[in-house]
N, C-alpha and C positions, 0 to 999 in steps of 0.2 A: 512587462508583466512577469510575475513569478510563474514558474513552470510547475503545474500541479499534475501529479501522476497517480492515478488510482488504478492499481494493477488489475483488480478483478471487478470492475464496474458491472460487467454483464452478470456475474454470479450474484452480486449483491442485489441488483435489480430483480433477478429471477427469484431470489429468496423473498424479497419484499412482496412480489406479486403472489407467490405461493402462500405467504402468510395472510395477505388480505383475502385470498380466495378460500382460505381454510385448508389448503393443500400443502402445508409446510412439511418439509422432510423430517425424518426421525432425528433423534438427538445426535446421533453420530454424524449426521450430515450438516449440522448447524455451523454457521460462521461465527466469527468473533462478535457479531452483533447480538447473538443470543447467549454468549458465554459471559454471564453477568459476573462471575468470579474473576474475570480478567479485565474488568472495566474500572476506570476511575469514576468518581462521582459525576464528573463533567460529562462522561459518555452517556449517562442516563437522563440528562436534563434536556430532552429534545425541545420542550416548550421554551426554555431559557434561550437556547440557540436560535430559535425562530424569532424571539423578541430582539436578540442582539442583531440579527440580520435586518429586521425592520428598522432598528435604531440607526444602523449604518446606511441602509439603502436610501432612507429619506433624510439623512444627516440630522437626525434628532439629537445626536451627541453634541451639536453646536450649542445647545442650551448650557453646557458645562464649560464653555470656552472661557468665560470670565469668572468662573467660580473657583475659589481657592481649593487646593487639595483637601484641606481640613474639612471644608463643608461637604465635599463629595464623600469623604471617609465617614463623616457623621451619619449620612444617609446609609452608608454601607453597614455601620454598626446596627442600625435599626433593622435593615433588611436581614442581616445575619441572625439577629436575635429572633425575628419572626419566622424565618425559613428553617434555620438549623437549631436554634436554641430551644424551641418548643417541642422538639422531637425527642422522646425518651430513648428511642433506638439509636439515634445519632449520638446523643450525649453519652450513652453507655459505651458505644464503640470508641468514641474519642477518649473517654476516661480510661478504658482498658489499654489503649495504645500509650497514653501518657504514663501510666504506671509501668509499662514495659520500658519506656525510655528513661524514666526517673523513678526507679524502685525505692529510693530513700526519701523521696519528697513527702511532705506532710499532706494531709487531705486538703488543708486550706490552700496550699500552694497549687495542688492539682486542680482545684476548683477555679482558681484564678487563671491558670493556663487554659482551662476549658473555655472560660468566658472570653478570653483573648482570641482563642482560635475561632470561636463562633463569629466574633466581630470581624476577624480577618477574612473569613469566607465571604461575608457580605461585601466588604471593601473590594475584594478581588473581583467579584462579579460587576460591581459598579465601575471599577477601573477598566475592565474589558469593554464594557458598553460605552462609557463616556470619555475615557482618556486615551485608550490605545489607538483609536482612529486618528487623534491629533498627532501622535508620534509617527504614524505611518504617513501622514501628510507632509512631513518635513521634506524640503527639496533635496534632491540628490546631492551628496557630498557635503551636506550641512551637519554640523555637530548637534546632536539631539540633547537639549539642555536637561532632560529628565534622566539621562544616562551618564554615568561616570566610568571610564575605562582605566583599569589598573593591571599592571603586569602583562600587557599585551605583547611585550617583546618576546615572551615565551612562545606565543603563537607564531610570531615571525621566524623565530629560531627553528621551530619545529618544521615549518613549511620549507625552510631552506634545504632540508634533507631530501625533498622531492618525492616523498612517498605518501603525501596526504596526512591529514590530522583528524583523529576521531575525538571530538569534544564531548565530554560527558557532563550533563547538567542535572539539577534537582528541581523539584517543585516547591522551592522556597520563595516567599515573597511574591512579587509580580513576576512569575517565572517566564511569562511570554516576553519580558524584556531581555531574557537570556538569548534565545535564538534571534530575536528581533534586533538586539543590540549588535550582533555580529554582522548581519547583512546590511544594517543601517550605518555601520562604521564608515567614516570617510574614505577608508582604503578600499571599500567595496569588495570584501573577500568573497570569492565564489564559494557557495556552500549548498549543502543538502540537509534537509531535516526529515526525520521519520515521524509521521503524524498518525494519530489514531484516526481510523476511518470516520468515526462520528464527530471528531473535532476538526475534520477537514473544512467544513463550512466556515469556521472561524478565520482560516487563512484566506478563504475565498472572499469573505466580507471585507477584509482589510487589504486585499491585493491592490497594488498601485503600479502604474506604468514603469516606474524606474526600479522595480524589484527584479530586474532581469538577471541578477546574479544569484537568485534563490530558486532552488528546486525542492518541491515538497513531494515526498513519496508516502503513499498510504496503501495498506493491503490488509486483508484478513489473515494472511500468512506471510511471515517475513521472507520465506524462501522465494516468493514471487518478485520481491524487489531487491533481494541481495545482489544479483548480478549487476543491476544498474548502480547500486551503491558502490560496488567494487570498482566499476569503471570510473566513477567520479573520483574515488580516492587515487586510482592509478593516474589520474590527470593532475595530481597534487592539489586537490581541493579539500574542503572541509566537510566533515559529516558530523551533525549534531544529533545526539540521542539522549533521552532521559534515562538516568541510571536507576531511579527508584520506581520504575514502572515495569512490573514483571508478571509472568504467568505462573500459576501454581505448578505447572509441569517443569519449570526450569530448575536448575541445580540450586540446592540450598547450601549456603555457606554461613559462617559466623557474621553477625551484624557488625560488631566491633570486637575483634579478637582480644580476649583478656579482660575487657571492660564490660561489654554487653554481648556475651558470646552466643546468645540464642540464634538459632538458624533462621535464615530468611531467604526466600526465592530471589535469585539474582539473574539479571539478563546475561545471556551468553553470546548473543549475535555479534556484538561489536568486538568481542575477544576473538571470535572466529575470523572476522574481517581483518583484525590486526595480524593474525597468523598468516592470512592469505596475501596481504599487501605490504606488511611491515609498517603500516601507518601508525604514527605515534598516538598514544592515548593520553589526553590532556584534560583534567577536570577543570570546570569553570563554575564558580559559585556566584550567585546573585543574591544580594541582600538589600532590604529597604535602606535608602540613603537619607536618614533624618526624618522623612515622612513617607508614608506609603503612597506610591505613585511615582517616586523617584528611586532609582536603583543604582548600585555600584556593582560592576562586574569585574571579577578578578580571577586570574588563573593561579592555581596553587602548585606547589612544587611536585612534580611527577617523577623525580629521580628514582624513588624506590620502586615505582611501577616499571620503569625501564630496566632497573636492575633485576627484578623478578623475571621479567620477560626474557632477558638475556641469559640468566642463570638456568632457567627451566625450559628454554625453547625446544630442546630435544626430548623433554620428559613426556611420559604418556599423556594423551589428550586430557583425561579427567584431572590429572595432577596439575597440568599447566593451567587449565581453566579454573580449578579450585584455588590455586595460589594467587592467580591474577585477580579473581573476583574478591577474595578475602582482603587482598592489599588495597584494592580500589575502595571497598567498603570501609576499611580502616582509615583511609584518607578523607572520604566524603561524608560518611554518616555522622561523625562528630558535629558537623554543621547542622545536621537534622536534630540532634539532641539539644544543641544550644539554642536553636531557633524553632523548637517543636511547635509552638502556637502558630507560627507563620508557615507551616509545612502543609501544603494542600493535600498530601497523601496521608495525613496523620491517621484518620479514622480507618484506613485500610491496613495499617501495620499489623495489628493483632487480628483484624477481621479477614485478612486475605494473605498478605505477604509472608507472614510468619505463622499462619494458622496451620494446625495439624490435629488430627483426631483419628480415632479408630471407632468406626460405627459397628455395633454388634446387633445383628438381627434377633428377632424374638424366636423363642422355641428351638434353640439349638442345643446340642449336647455339650457336655464338658469337653469332650475330645475336639469337637468342632471349634469351641471357643479357644482352646489352646492352640489349635492350628491357625486361627486368625491372629493370635498373638505372635506366633512364629513368622507368619507371612508379613505382618506389619513391621517386624524387626528387619526383615530383608528389604522391604520397601524403603525404610528410613536410611539404611546403609547405602543402598543403590542410588538413592536420590539426593545424597548430600556429600559434602566434603568438609573435613576439618583437619587442621594441622596436627600431626602426630598420631592420628588415629590409625590403628592397624586393622583394616577392614577384614582381611583374610582370617586373622585370629578371632575377631568377633564372630564372624560367620561360622567358623569351626566350632566355637564354644556353644553357640546357639543351636546348631544342628545336632551336635552330639548330645546336648542336654535334652532336647525335645525327643530325640530318638529313644533315650532311656525312659523318658516320661511315658511315651506312648506304649512302650513295652511293659510298663509296670502299672498302668492304670487298672484299678480294680473294677471301677464302674464307668467305663468310657461313654456309655449311652445314657447316663443320668442327665436329666434336664438341667441345663445351666441356668436359664432364666426365661420366664414366660413373656416378658415385655422387651421392647427395644431399649438399647442403652448405648452410651458412647463413652470413650475415654479421651479426655481433653489433653492434648500434647502441645498446645500452642505456646510459643515463646520459650522454647526449651532447647538445650543442646541435645545432641544425639545420645550422649551419656545419660542425661536426665530422662529422656524418653525411654531408653532401654530399661533403666532402673525402675521407672514407674510401671511400665508394662510387666516387668518381671515380678515386682512387688504385688501388683493386683492379681496376677496369675497365681502367685504363691498363696495369697489370702483365700482365693476361691478354691484352690485345691485343699487347703486346710479345712474350709467349711464343709467340703464334700467328703472329708475323711481320707483324703489321698496324701498321707503324711510322707510317704517315700518321694512322691513327685514334688511336694513342697520343699523337701530337703535338697533335691537337685536344683530347684529354682533359687534357693538361698545361696548356693555356691555360685550360680550364674551371675547374680547381682554384682559380686565382687570382681568379675572378669572384665567389666567395661571400664577400662582405664586408657588414658592418653600418655604418650611420651611428651617430652618437653620441646619437640620440634617447632621452631619459629614462634613459640608462644611469646606474646608481648605483654 
């Protein structure tokens, strides 16, 4: 049987009891179960998970044994259209993300991709319920006919170095074929997978006696499981992690440098494990193979990742993480762009992963508003990394400019605005964010008759520049 490890089971049970009894802790004590901004859509579908468990427990999935994949996919199309296609909120989020990935696409093309994605979501659910159990039922050492392996010699070469391998995957196609395909490989690679706490039941439903080479780790905090993952890598085993699943507190780096350079939150845990163990980072892509339900798994060339790691190994921590994250994004995210309609995390791109905004409370003074602008600029710089950006120069220009502004405000206590508002900064580079914040601050100063301050802000806009460092 696969080894399932839930690091903080007691804490989760305690939270559930408190929630049911109406004694839940305050917001700062909540676990990842309550942090909706850090969840994928699958995390929130508790009813679906219960239904999947019922289908597997009573082997209801057997009704699909002699049904062709095309028939099951057809039912998926209908399910997706009913569950996802009828929701205006979901359609709006999907469309916003598609526009970010394909800014030059026509409205007709975007609508076609949206319809395809809605159908894909339904097919994905049907495949989990009625096809994935069949794959798990394959006898040990048997080649799974639904899976095709390509470039797996790269994995064998990496393991020969004896430091373990960190395999990064994406939520493309039937992405459970990705970790599944590795531990179901006839070579029976020993491996660990980091799973979402709420997705853990999926692994429980499909656990089989011959999955003894698989270790599943789940926790509300990565720090709880990091020591165990490090030990497994030090045993020269495989660790599989999703690259496109991140929290809003994680470092923001360019999505695809030079092509789609807007900032996106990017996981940092496996880069830290790479630094601690020397384990090689190797991206693995999974795509539908002719028909949804069959997949081909292939490792991509990771030589540039290894070069970046070697070149900047002794660099400051933020610089190392920024460069590694940016290079991994550059290699992996073009597959997301190409297969956007078959990317399960699509609706989260603009709604979470690259979302940013400045919330402005009601009834604040002009000085308080400008202070918020300055603070937001600091937050953007501190929470992101981009090639060629001179953070110290930007910080100095910002602080000097606002110091002059606060010294020269004629009416600092004048009311800025009576109602709440926000400034949308989603899917932007830090330069675009800075220029938008500065431009809005300039316009508001002009409206309030603060011409001197507006002049300082006009000069600040032109100071947000990049060098040509490793631009692609």
